[in-house]
C-alpha positions in Angstrom: -16.5 -33.7 -24.1 -13.0 -32.1 -23.7 -12.2 -29.0 -21.7 -13.9 -26.2 -23.7 -12.8 -23.4 -21.4 -14.2 -20.7 -23.7 -17.8 -22.0 -23.6 -17.6 -23.0 -19.9 -16.3 -19.6 -18.7 -18.9 -17.6 -20.7 -21.7 -19.9 -19.4 -20.9 -19.4 -15.8 -20.2 -15.7 -16.0 -23.6 -15.2 -17.6 -25.2 -17.4 -14.9 -23.6 -15.5 -12.0 -24.6 -12.1 -13.5 -28.2 -13.1 -14.4 -28.8 -14.6 -10.9 -27.0 -11.9 -8.9 -24.9 -14.6 -7.3 -22.4 -12.2 -5.7 -24.8 -9.5 -4.7 -24.6 -8.8 -1.0 -26.6 -6.8 1.6 -26.2 -6.0 5.2 -27.1 -9.1 7.3 -26.9 -9.5 11.1 -27.1 -13.3 10.7 -23.5 -13.6 9.3 -20.2 -12.2 10.3 -19.2 -9.6 7.7 -16.0 -9.5 5.7 -15.0 -6.5 3.5 -12.5 -7.6 0.8 -11.2 -4.8 -1.4 -8.6 -4.3 -4.1 -7.4 -0.8 -4.9 -9.6 0.4 -7.7 -8.1 1.0 -11.1 -7.6 4.1 -13.3 -9.6 3.5 -16.5 -6.6 3.7 -18.8 -8.2 1.6 -21.5 -7.2 -1.9 -20.8 -6.2 -4.2 -17.9 -2.5 -5.1 -17.6 -0.9 -8.0 -15.8 -0.5 -6.0 -12.6 -4.3 -5.5 -12.5 -4.8 -9.2 -13.2 -2.6 -10.2 -10.3 -4.2 -7.8 -7.9 -7.7 -8.9 -8.8 -7.0 -12.6 -8.9 -5.6 -12.4 -5.3 -8.7 -10.4 -4.1 -11.2 -12.6 -5.9 -9.7 -15.8 -4.6 -9.9 -14.5 -1.0 -13.5 -13.2 -1.5 -14.7 -16.6 -2.8 -12.9 -18.5 -0.1 -14.4 -16.4 2.6 -17.9 -16.7 1.2 -17.5 -20.5 1.4 -16.3 -20.1 5.0 -19.7 -18.5 5.8 -18.9 -14.8 5.8 -21.1 -12.1 4.4 -18.6 -10.8 1.9 -18.6 -7.3 0.4 -16.4 -7.4 -2.7 -17.0 -4.3 -4.8 -15.3 -2.6 -7.8 -15.2 0.9 -9.2 -13.0 3.3 -11.2 -10.7 6.1 -10.1 -11.9 8.0 -13.2 -10.6 11.6 -13.0 -7.0 12.5 -13.9 -4.6 14.0 -16.4 -4.2 11.0 -18.7 -7.7 11.5 -19.9 -6.9 15.1 -20.9 -3.7 14.0 -22.7 -5.6 11.3 -24.6 -8.3 13.7 -25.5 -5.8 16.1 -27.1 -3.9 13.2 -28.7 -6.9 11.4 -30.3 -9.2 14.4 -30.8 -11.9 13.1 -28.4 -13.3 14.3 -25.1 -12.0 13.2 -21.7 -15.6 12.3 -20.7 -16.1 10.0 -23.7 -12.6 8.5 -23.5 -13.1 7.7 -19.8 -16.5 6.2 -20.0 -15.6 4.1 -23.0 -12.6 2.8 -21.0 -14.7 2.1 -18.0 -17.1 -0.1 -20.0 -14.3 -1.9 -21.7 -12.4 -2.6 -18.4 -15.7 -3.7 -16.8 -16.1 -6.3 -19.6 -12.5 -7.5 -19.0 -13.0 -7.9 -15.3 -16.2 -9.9 -15.9 -14.2 -12.1 -18.3 -11.9 -12.9 -15.4 -14.8 -14.3 -13.4 -14.4 -11.8 -10.6 -17.1 -12.1 -8.0 -17.9 -8.5 -7.6 -21.3 -7.0 -6.6 -21.5 -5.0 -9.8 -24.6 -3.1 -8.6 -22.2 -1.2 -6.4 -19.8 0.1 -9.1 -18.7 3.7 -8.5 -17.0 6.0 -10.9 -15.3 9.1 -9.4 -16.1 11.2 -12.5 -19.9 10.6 -12.1 -21.6 13.7 -10.7 -23.5 11.4 -8.3 -20.1 10.6 -6.8 -18.2 13.9 -7.0 -21.1 15.8 -5.6 -20.1 14.1 -2.3 -16.4 14.7 -2.9 -17.3 18.4 -3.0 -19.5 18.1 0.0 -16.6 16.6 2.0 -14.4 19.5 0.9 -17.0 21.9 2.3 -16.9 20.0 5.6 -13.1 20.5 5.7 -13.6 24.1 4.9 -16.2 24.6 7.7 -13.8 23.1 10.2 -10.9 25.3 9.1 -9.0 22.4 7.6 -9.3 23.6 4.0 -7.6 26.9 3.2 -6.0 28.8 0.4 -2.6 30.5 0.6 0.3 31.6 -1.7 3.1 29.1 -1.4 6.1 27.7 -3.3 4.7 24.6 -5.0 6.1 21.7 -7.0 5.4 22.3 -10.7 5.5 19.8 -13.5 6.0 21.5 -16.9 4.9 18.4 -18.8 1.7 17.9 -16.9 1.2 21.7 -16.5 0.0 21.3 -12.9 1.2 21.4 -9.3 2.1 18.3 -7.3 1.8 17.4 -3.7 5.1 16.7 -1.9 4.2 13.0 -1.9 3.9 13.1 -5.7 7.5 14.2 -6.2 9.7 11.1 -6.3 13.1 9.8 -7.3 15.1 12.9 -6.3 12.7 15.5 -7.7 10.6 13.9 -10.6 6.9 13.9 -11.3 5.3 10.6 -10.0 3.2 10.3 -13.2 5.5 11.3 -16.1 9.0 11.5 -14.6 9.6 15.1 -15.7 12.0 17.1 -13.3 9.9 19.2 -11.0 10.5 22.9 -10.5 9.2 25.4 -7.9 6.6 28.1 -8.4 4.8 30.6 -6.1 1.1 30.1 -6.6 -2.2 30.7 -4.7 -3.3 27.1 -3.9 -5.8 25.1 -1.8 -4.5 22.9 1.0 -6.0 20.5 3.5 -4.6 20.7 7.0 -3.4 17.1 7.3 -0.7 18.2 9.7 -3.4 18.6 12.4 -3.6 14.8 12.3 0.1 14.1 12.0 0.6 12.8 15.5 -2.5 10.5 15.4 -1.5 9.2 11.9 1.9 8.3 13.5 0.6 6.9 16.8 -2.1 4.7 15.3 0.3 2.9 13.0 1.0 0.8 16.1 -2.6 -0.4 16.0 -2.3 -1.8 12.5 -1.2 -5.3 13.3 -2.3 -6.6 9.9 -0.1 -4.2 7.9 3.4 -5.0 6.5 6.1 -3.5 8.8 7.7 -2.1 5.6 4.7 0.1 4.9 4.5 1.3 8.5 8.2 2.2 8.4 7.7 4.2 5.2 4.8 6.1 6.7 6.7 6.8 10.0 9.6 8.2 8.0 7.3 10.3 5.8 5.4 11.8 8.7 8.9 12.4 10.3 8.2 13.4 13.9 11.0 15.3 15.5 11.3 17.1 18.9 13.3 20.2 19.1 13.4 24.0 19.8 12.0 26.8 17.6 14.1 29.9 17.8 14.7 33.1 15.9 17.9 34.9 14.8 17.6 38.7 14.5 19.1 40.3 11.4 21.8 42.8 12.6 20.6 46.4 12.0 17.3 45.3 10.4 13.8 44.8 11.6 13.9 41.2 10.4 13.9 37.9 12.3 14.7 34.5 10.8 12.8 31.6 12.4 14.4 28.2 12.6 13.7 24.8 14.1 16.5 22.5 15.4 16.6 19.1 16.9 20.1 19.8 18.0 19.9 22.8 20.4 23.0 21.3 22.0 25.0 22.7 19.0 23.7 26.3 19.3 27.2 27.6 20.3 28.6 26.1 17.1 26.5 28.2 14.7 28.7 29.9 12.1 26.1 30.9 9.5 22.4 31.0 8.9 20.9 29.9 5.5 17.5 30.2 3.9 15.7 28.4 1.0 15.4 30.3 -2.2 11.6 30.2 -1.8 11.6 31.5 1.8 9.0 34.3 2.2 11.8 36.6 3.7 14.0 36.3 0.6 12.5 39.3 -1.2 12.9 41.4 2.0 16.5 40.2 2.3 17.3 41.0 -1.3 16.1 44.6 -0.7 18.2 44.9 2.4 21.3 43.1 1.1 24.4 45.0 -0.2 24.7 42.1 -2.7 21.1 42.4 -3.8 21.6 41.8 -7.5 23.8 38.8 -7.0 21.4 37.3 -4.5 18.4 38.0 -6.8 20.2 36.3 -9.7 21.0 33.2 -7.6 17.4 33.0 -6.3 15.8 33.2 -9.8 18.2 30.6 -11.2 17.6 28.1 -8.4 13.9 28.6 -8.1 13.6 27.5 -11.7 16.0 24.6 -11.3 14.6 21.0 -11.2 14.1 19.6 -7.7 16.7 16.9 -8.5 19.4 19.6 -8.3 18.2 20.6 -4.8 18.4 19.1 -1.4 21.0 17.3 0.6 22.2 15.0 -2.2 22.9 17.8 -4.6 26.0 20.0 -4.9 25.9 22.5 -2.1 25.6 26.0 -3.7 24.8 29.4 -2.1 25.2 33.1 -2.1 26.3 35.4 0.8 23.7 38.1 1.3 26.2 40.4 3.1 23.8 40.6 6.1 24.5 39.2 9.5 22.3 37.3 12.0 22.8 37.5 15.8 23.1 34.3 17.8 20.8 34.9 20.8 23.0 32.9 23.3 26.2 34.8 22.8 25.5 37.8 20.6 27.9 36.6 17.9 27.1 37.8 14.4 27.2 35.2 11.6 26.7 35.6 7.9 23.3 35.0 6.3 23.3 32.9 3.1 20.8 31.7 0.6 21.5 28.0 -0.2 20.1 25.5 -2.7 20.2 22.6 -0.2 17.7 24.2 2.2 14.1 23.3 1.2 10.9 25.0 2.3 9.3 21.5 2.7 11.4 20.8 5.8 11.3 22.7 9.1 10.9 26.5 8.6 12.8 26.7 5.3 15.8 28.3 7.2 18.5 26.6 9.2 21.2 27.5 11.8 24.4 26.3 10.1 26.5 24.1 12.5 29.1 22.7 10.1 31.1 20.9 12.8 28.1 18.7 13.6 26.0 18.4 10.5 27.4 16.9 7.3 25.4 19.0 4.9 26.5 22.2 6.6 30.0 20.9 6.7 30.2 20.4 3.0 28.7 23.8 2.4 31.1 25.5 4.8 34.1 23.8 3.2 33.0 25.0 -0.2 32.8 28.7 0.9 35.4 28.9 3.6 33.0 29.4 6.4 34.5 28.7 9.9 33.8 25.4 11.5 33.5 25.6 15.3 33.5 22.4 17.4 31.1 22.3 20.4 31.0 18.6 21.0 33.9 16.2 21.4 33.7 12.4 21.3 33.3 10.6 24.6 36.6 8.9 23.9 38.4 12.1 24.9 39.6 13.0 21.4 39.7 16.8 20.8 38.3 17.8 17.4 39.7 20.7 15.4 37.4 22.4 12.9 40.4 23.3 10.7 41.5 19.6 10.2 38.2 17.7 10.4 37.4 15.6 7.3 33.7 15.3 8.1 31.1 16.4 10.6 30.9 14.8 14.0 27.2 14.0 14.3 27.2 11.7 17.3 26.6 12.4 20.9 29.6 13.3 23.0 30.8 15.9 25.6 30.0 19.6 25.3 32.9 22.1 24.7 33.0 25.8 23.8 29.4 25.8 25.1 29.5 28.3 28.0 27.9 27.0 31.2 27.3 23.6 29.6 30.9 22.7 29.0 31.7 19.1 30.2 28.1 18.0 30.1 27.1 14.9 28.1 25.1 15.7 25.0 22.0 13.8 26.1 21.8 15.9 29.3 22.8 19.2 27.5 19.8 18.9 25.0 17.3 18.9 27.9 19.1 21.6 30.0 19.7 23.9 27.1 16.1 23.6 25.9 14.9 24.6 29.4 17.5 27.5 29.4 16.2 28.8 26.0 12.6 28.8 27.3 13.6 30.5 30.6 15.4 33.3 28.6 12.6 33.7 26.1 14.8 32.9 23.1 12.7 30.0 21.9 10.3 27.2 22.8 10.3 23.5 22.7 8.0 21.9 20.2 7.3 18.8 18.0 7.8 19.2 14.3 6.9 17.0 11.4 8.3 16.3 8.0 4.7 15.9 6.7 3.3 19.1 5.1 -0.3 20.2 4.5 -1.8 18.5 1.5 -1.8 20.7 -1.6 -4.9 19.7 -3.5 -5.3 22.3 -6.3 -4.7 21.1 -9.8 -4.5 23.4 -12.8 -6.5 21.0 -15.1 -9.9 20.3 -16.3 -10.7 16.6 -15.7 -11.2 16.6 -12.0 -13.8 17.4 -9.3 -14.4 21.2 -9.3 -13.5 23.0 -6.1 -16.9 24.3 -4.8 -16.1 27.9 -4.1 -16.6 31.2 -5.8 -14.7 34.5 -5.6 -16.8 37.6 -4.9 -15.3 41.1 -4.8 -17.5 42.0 -1.9 -17.6 38.7 0.1 -14.2 37.2 -0.8 -14.1 33.4 -0.9 -17.6 32.0 -0.7 -18.3 28.2 -0.4 -21.0 26.9 -2.8 -24.2 26.1 -0.7 -24.6 22.3 -0.1 -28.0 22.3 -1.8 -26.4 23.6 -5.0 -24.0 20.7 -5.3 -22.7 19.2 -7.5 -20.9 22.0 -9.2 -20.8 20.0 -12.5 -17.9 20.1 -14.9 -19.1 21.6 -18.2 -18.7 19.1 -21.0 -18.7 21.7 -23.8 -15.0 22.6 -23.6 -12.1 22.6 -26.0 -9.0 20.8 -24.8 -5.7 22.7 -25.2 -2.1 21.8 -24.6 -0.8 23.2 -21.3 -4.0 25.2 -20.5 -7.0 24.5 -18.3 -10.1 25.0 -20.6 -12.2 25.9 -17.6 -10.5 29.3 -17.6 -11.9 30.0 -21.1 -15.4 28.8 -20.4 -16.9 32.2 -19.4 -20.4 31.0 -19.1 -19.3 28.5 -16.5 -16.8 30.7 -14.7 -19.0 33.7 -14.4 -21.7 33.1 -11.8 -23.4 34.9 -8.9 -22.3 35.1 -5.3 -24.4 32.9 -3.1 -24.2 35.5 -0.3 -24.9 38.9 -2.0 -26.0 37.9 -5.5 -23.4 40.1 -7.1 -21.2 38.8 -10.0 -18.6 36.2 -8.9 -16.2 33.8 -10.5 -15.9 30.1 -9.9 -12.6 28.4 -8.9 -11.1 26.9 -12.1 -8.7 24.6 -10.3 -9.9 21.1 -9.7 -9.1 18.7 -6.9 -6.2 16.3 -6.8 -7.6 12.9 -7.8 -6.3 11.4 -4.5 -9.2 13.3 -2.9 -11.6 11.0 -4.8 -9.8 7.9 -3.8 -9.5 8.9 -0.1 -13.1 7.9 0.6 -14.4 5.6 -2.2 -14.3 2.6 0.1 -17.0 4.2 2.2 -19.2 4.9 -0.8 -19.2 1.2 -1.7 -21.2 0.5 1.5 -24.2 2.4 0.1 -23.6 3.7 -3.4 -27.3 4.3 -4.1 -28.0 6.9 -1.4 -28.6 10.5 -2.4 -29.0 11.7 1.2 -25.3 11.8 1.9 -21.9 10.4 0.8 -23.0 7.1 2.4 -25.5 5.8 5.0 -24.0 5.8 8.4 -25.6 2.4 9.4 -24.2 0.7 6.3 -20.7 2.1 6.8 -20.7 1.1 10.4 -21.7 -2.4 9.5 -19.1 -2.9 6.8 -16.1 -0.8 8.0 -13.2 -1.2 8.4 -12.1 -2.9 5.2 -11.0 -6.3 6.5 -8.5 -7.0 3.7 -7.1 -4.3 1.4 -4.9 -5.3 -1.5 -2.7 -3.1 -3.7 0.7 -1.8 -4.6 3.3 -0.6 -2.1 3.9 2.5 -4.3 0.8 4.0 -2.6 2.3 3.7 0.9 2.9 7.5 1.3 0.2 8.7 -1.0 -3.2 7.1 -1.1 -2.8 5.1 2.2 -1.9 8.2 4.3 -4.6 10.3 2.7 -7.3 7.6 3.2 -6.3 7.3 6.9 -6.5 11.1 7.2 -10.0 11.2 5.7 -11.3 8.4 7.9 -10.1 10.1 11.1 -11.7 13.4 10.0 -15.0 11.7 9.2 -14.9 9.9 12.6 -14.5 13.3 14.2 -17.6 14.5 12.4 -19.4 11.5 13.8 -20.1 10.0 10.4 -18.1 6.7 10.9 -17.3 4.7 14.0 -13.8 3.6 12.9 -10.6 5.8 12.8 -8.6 3.4 10.6 -10.0 2.4 7.2 -8.0 -0.8 6.5 -7.5 -3.5 9.1 -5.2 -5.7 7.0 -3.1 -4.7 4.1 -1.5 -7.0 1.5 1.0 -5.3 -0.9 1.4 -7.6 -3.9 4.7 -7.7 -5.9 5.2 -6.6 -9.5 4.9 -8.7 -12.6 8.4 -9.1 -14.1 9.2 -10.3 -17.7 12.7 -10.6 -19.1 14.2 -9.2 -15.9 12.2 -6.0 -15.8 8.8 -4.8 -14.7 6.2 -5.2 -17.5 5.8 -1.9 -19.4 5.0 -0.7 -22.9 8.3 1.3 -22.9 10.3 -1.9 -22.4 8.3 -3.8 -24.9 7.8 -6.8 -22.6 4.0 -6.5 -22.0 1.8 -9.6 -22.0 -1.8 -8.8 -23.0 -4.2 -10.4 -20.4 -7.0 -10.6 -23.1 -4.7 -12.7 -25.3 -3.9 -15.1 -22.4 -7.6 -15.5 -21.6 -8.4 -16.1 -25.3 -5.7 -18.7 -25.7 -5.9 -20.5 -22.3 -8.9 -19.2 -20.4 -9.3 -17.0 -17.3 -9.0 -20.0 -15.0 -5.5 -20.7 -16.4 -4.5 -17.1 -16.0 -5.7 -16.9 -12.4 -4.1 -20.3 -11.5 -0.7 -19.3 -12.9 -0.7 -15.9 -11.2 -1.6 -17.4 -7.8 0.8 -20.4 -8.2 3.9 -18.7 -9.7 5.0 -16.7 -6.6 3.9 -15.7 -3.1 1.6 -12.7 -3.3 4.1 -10.2 -1.7 7.0 -11.2 -4.0 7.6 -10.2 -7.6 6.2 -12.7 -10.1 8.4 -13.7 -13.0 6.2 -14.2 -16.1 6.7 -17.6 -17.8 5.0 -18.8 -20.9 5.9 -22.3 -19.9 4.4 -21.8 -16.5 1.1 -20.7 -18.1 1.1 -23.8 -20.3 1.8 -25.9 -17.3 -1.1 -24.4 -15.4 -3.4 -25.1 -18.4 -2.2 -28.7 -18.5 -3.0 -29.2 -14.8 -6.6 -27.9 -15.4 -6.9 -30.4 -18.3 -5.8 -33.2 -16.0 -8.5 -32.2 -13.5 -11.1 -32.2 -16.3 -10.1 -35.6 -17.4 -10.0 -37.0 -13.9 -13.7 -36.2 -13.5 -14.8 -36.8 -17.1 -13.2 -40.2 -17.5 -14.8 -41.4 -14.2 -18.0 -39.4 -14.4 -20.5 -42.3 -14.5 -19.0 -44.1 -11.5 -18.6 -40.8 -9.6 -22.3 -40.0 -10.1 -23.3 -43.4 -8.9 -21.1 -43.2 -5.8 -22.8 -42.3 -2.6 -22.0 -38.8 -1.3 -21.8 -40.0 2.3 -18.5 -39.8 4.0 -16.8 -43.0 5.3 -15.1 -42.9 8.7 -11.5 -44.1 8.9 -12.6 -47.2 11.0 -14.9 -48.2 8.1 -12.1 -48.3 5.5 -10.4 -51.6 5.2 -7.7 -51.2 2.5 -4.5 -49.2 3.3 -4.5 -47.4 -0.1 -8.0 -46.1 0.6 -7.1 -45.0 4.1 -4.0 -43.3 2.7 -6.1 -41.4 0.2 -8.6 -40.4 2.9 -5.7 -39.1 5.0 -4.4 -37.1 2.0 -7.8 -35.6 1.3 -8.1 -34.2 4.8 -4.5 -33.2 5.2 -5.0 -31.2 2.0 -8.1 -29.4 3.5 -6.1 -28.6 6.6 -3.1 -27.3 4.8 -4.9 -25.3 2.1 -7.1 -23.7 4.6 -4.1 -22.6 6.7 -2.2 -21.4 3.5 -5.1 -19.1 2.5 -6.6 -18.0 5.7 -3.6 -17.6 7.9 -0.3 -17.6 5.9 -1.7 -15.9 2.8 0.6 -18.2 0.8 -1.6 -18.9 -2.1 1.1 -20.5 -4.2 1.6 -23.4 -1.7 -2.2 -23.8 -1.5 -2.2 -24.5 -5.3 0.7 -26.8 -5.0 -1.1 -28.9 -2.4 -4.1 -29.2 -4.8 -1.8 -30.4 -7.5 -0.5 -33.1 -5.1 -4.1 -34.1 -4.3 -4.9 -34.3 -8.0 -1.9 -36.6 -8.5 -2.9 -38.8 -5.6 -6.5 -39.2 -7.0 -5.1 -39.9 -10.4 -2.9 -42.7 -9.0 -5.7 -44.3 -7.0 -7.6 -47.2 -8.6 -11.0 -47.8 -7.0 -11.8 -51.5 -6.5 -15.2 -51.4 -4.9 -18.1 -49.2 -4.0 -16.4 -47.9 -0.8 -13.4 -46.9 -2.8 -15.6 -44.9 -5.2 -17.2 -43.2 -2.2 -13.7 -42.1 -1.0 -12.7 -41.2 -4.6 -15.7 -39.0 -5.0 -15.0 -37.3 -1.6 -11.5 -36.5 -2.9 -12.8 -35.1 -6.2 -15.3 -32.9 -4.4 -12.7 -31.6 -2.0 -10.4 -30.9 -4.9 -13.1 -28.9 -6.7 -14.2 -27.1 -3.6 -10.7 -26.0 -2.7 -9.9 -25.2 -6.4 -13.0 -23.1 -6.9 -11.7 -19.8 -5.4 -8.6 -20.1 -7.7 -10.3 -21.5 -10.9 -14.0 -20.9 -10.5 -15.3 -21.7 -13.9 -14.0 -25.2 -14.4 -14.8 -26.0 -10.7 -18.4 -24.8 -11.2 -18.8 -26.9 -14.4 -17.4 -30.1 -13.0 -19.3 -29.7 -9.7 -22.5 -29.4 -11.8 -21.6 -32.5 -13.9 -21.3 -34.5 -10.7 -25.0 -33.9 -10.1 -24.8 -31.3 -7.4 -27.7 -29.0 -7.3 -26.0 -26.2 -5.3 -23.4 -24.0 -6.9 -19.8 -24.8 -5.8 -19.3 -21.2 -4.8 -22.3 -21.4 -2.5 -21.2 -24.6 -0.9 -19.5 -24.6 2.5 -15.8 -24.9 2.6 -14.9 -28.5 3.5 -14.1 -29.4 7.1 -11.3 -31.6 8.3 -12.1 -34.9 9.9 -9.4 -35.0 12.8 -9.5 -38.8 12.9 -8.4 -38.9 9.3 -5.2 -37.1 10.1 -3.9 -39.7 12.5 -0.9 -41.4 11.0 -1.0 -45.2 11.0 2.7 -45.6 10.6 5.7 -43.3 11.1 9.4 -43.4 10.3 11.5 -43.6 13.5 15.2 -42.8 13.3 17.6 -45.3 15.0 20.7 -43.6 16.5 23.6 -45.4 18.1 25.6 -43.1 20.3 23.9 -40.2 18.6 24.8 -41.2 15.0 22.0 -42.1 12.6 22.2 -45.7 11.6 18.8 -46.6 10.2 15.1 -45.6 9.7 12.4 -48.0 10.9 8.7 -48.0 10.0 6.6 -48.6 13.1 3.0 -48.1 14.2 2.2 -44.5 15.1 1.7 -43.3 18.6 3.4 -46.2 20.5 4.2 -45.3 24.1 7.9 -45.0 25.1 8.2 -48.6 26.4 6.4 -50.1 23.4 8.5 -48.2 21.0 11.7 -49.1 22.8 10.7 -52.8 22.8 9.7 -52.7 19.1 13.0 -51.1 18.0 15.3 -53.3 20.1 13.6 -56.4 18.8 13.9 -55.4 15.1 16.3 -57.9 13.4 18.5 -55.2 11.8 18.9 -53.4 15.2 19.7 -56.7 17.0 22.4 -57.3 14.4 23.9 -53.8 14.8 24.0 -54.1 18.6 25.5 -57.6 18.6 28.5 -57.7 21.1 27.7 -54.2 22.5 26.7 -53.3 26.0 23.6 -51.1 26.1 24.1 -48.3 28.7 20.8 -46.6 28.2 18.0 -46.0 25.6 16.6 -42.5 24.9 13.2 -42.5 23.3 11.3 -39.7 21.6 7.9 -41.1 20.6 7.1 -41.1 16.9 10.6 -39.6 16.1 13.7 -41.4 17.3 15.4 -44.0 19.5 19.0 -43.3 20.5 20.8 -46.4 21.9 23.9 -45.5 24.0 26.4 -48.4 24.0 29.9 -49.5 25.0 31.8 -51.5 22.5 
């Protein structure tokens, strides 16, 4: 018949869909397994990164079903976001139409891959049935005091015309989505108080045994726990105090200046009080508008002296107050005590502006440092000097004693601080979940009552460049206050799309319910996600946010787990011509074209075979062709022997029933393949080696010539094992050939093959002969001989007798099944 992959793949995709093969429900009879890949943004078409992600997930889901698990494997779409607005403006369409058209197209593509999803459970975050519950969750945060609005300096992307959370500013100050340099603006914004969960987010990373250590390190660094002292410096002659936080209270006697970020709330007050007010104001305006890449510790250290002085509480010394570009509001309090002798950033700043450098810690070696001649800051622990009553004390001891001293004198208090900041969720754009609050002149901020949800996005809007069209939709904006009934206005900001993706995995458990975001009993059956698969670029975005949401929902009593993802697999990128595939680089390979030319099974096989899942995959046209040739060989192996295979008994012969060595060797190869492939998939997650072992089995079957009916029984066993183990990787061809063999049950519904331990016992082994520890030969001997039998067998071997001729044997060292070392005298 020939391998007509196009007809075969469409046939089985249609069958699976019509028969609901992969539909799944709660069942107490089977152990559950929740397998999930990060859901895609409906950008219009799948790319190779998608294809790799979903091939890995689908292979695991199919394997686990065959292992007897009740597998939940759903798919949905992260459907809100700025690209839909940009596309709408560019192509003269509507974000709603553009998004839904893309969702349907990408669903069709995913089905053409043969993915075993329960499509009944598809969710779309832009669907009012979904974002109604996103809004409901916002209201729960609001009720608990974890959602709040405040004026704050925020990250602003001019290109996207919206604010960004700190986590969305990457690569030294660029927008995570478009790469535009980010600037700072002061705006009224909505935040979620994620910092209330900072310590638990940090501590519970230790519980995530199935997560890559690299991801956990990234999250620990992002949360950034530090222990120190919070203290204030009074401004000399003014009723102003500048609050700072330091992890190095041992350097307090070395303070030679105080510096504030340009966005610090006290800056306006300081400008008014400063004798250099105009100069300070100019500097602040200039650096507030500067891209974030020109700020921070790696940028050139720039500042302006305010002419005001701060008083060091420990000694009454007055030091200058500066505004500096390298101080950021995102860290600490947005103000620092400058200790240039013991902080490299402060050192560089002080050297630029001639600020004194005062040494208060000398190295333990006894070297005496001089601030005038130092070439860089001394940031290590040492011995205190110029530190009043703490002189001569080791730094480690001084930190504790000085912190206690501070608290006793009422100058400050010890506390834990975090790099993590509250999550800014307001977005100045249309295509997102509306924030369910209204503003009333009498009642202030009023949450929309839960029974009035969802607050639906109006679809009759006109898209404009750089402007949120909700602001101009007066019929939608103008409403009535739910409390007093007077005129009120809706919030026109929408929520960050990461809000939508912070709980979608819970909705998959019961996407049909209208009584809540999910049914508690369903979520508590399926959660946590047993295997989550996606890109490492979400380590400090989606993964932290999803963990935060899950902990909050657990505190509400809605879920029983506090961590959403038990195991995490972060797949590598797809590389072509030495660079990540992207349209801008012109090195994109279209998945649809590969599927049209070679079939979905070939695409899946190549992706899983070409590299371990966590490594980058180098695209190779020759590799794709090689994968296609392998599937053709499997097809011919079955087709050319089909009649004899169908006549062969499906019973399994025991090893002691098989007479011929070649047949016993094949039986052993079959069961060694089952053992190795199972371990590669289930334990090691090395899918490429699993495919390689199946290729080896295929070669062994192709080289075997059945001579009698027993040989055909063994041959059929090998073919069936090949198809069963291949089916999670290449499901369509496996299903077709399984059916041609006359099997009534689907291959995907057949149990994973089990190893016959007796078939793994080696009949013969290679034993190394050593003479005085040097390898001299290899001998083939029966397996599992005891020490004396092996020693006798080796010493009686003619070539060994010849080598030992004329030599006196001192002793013989035997390692069964491995080596015999004969120690001799010449």
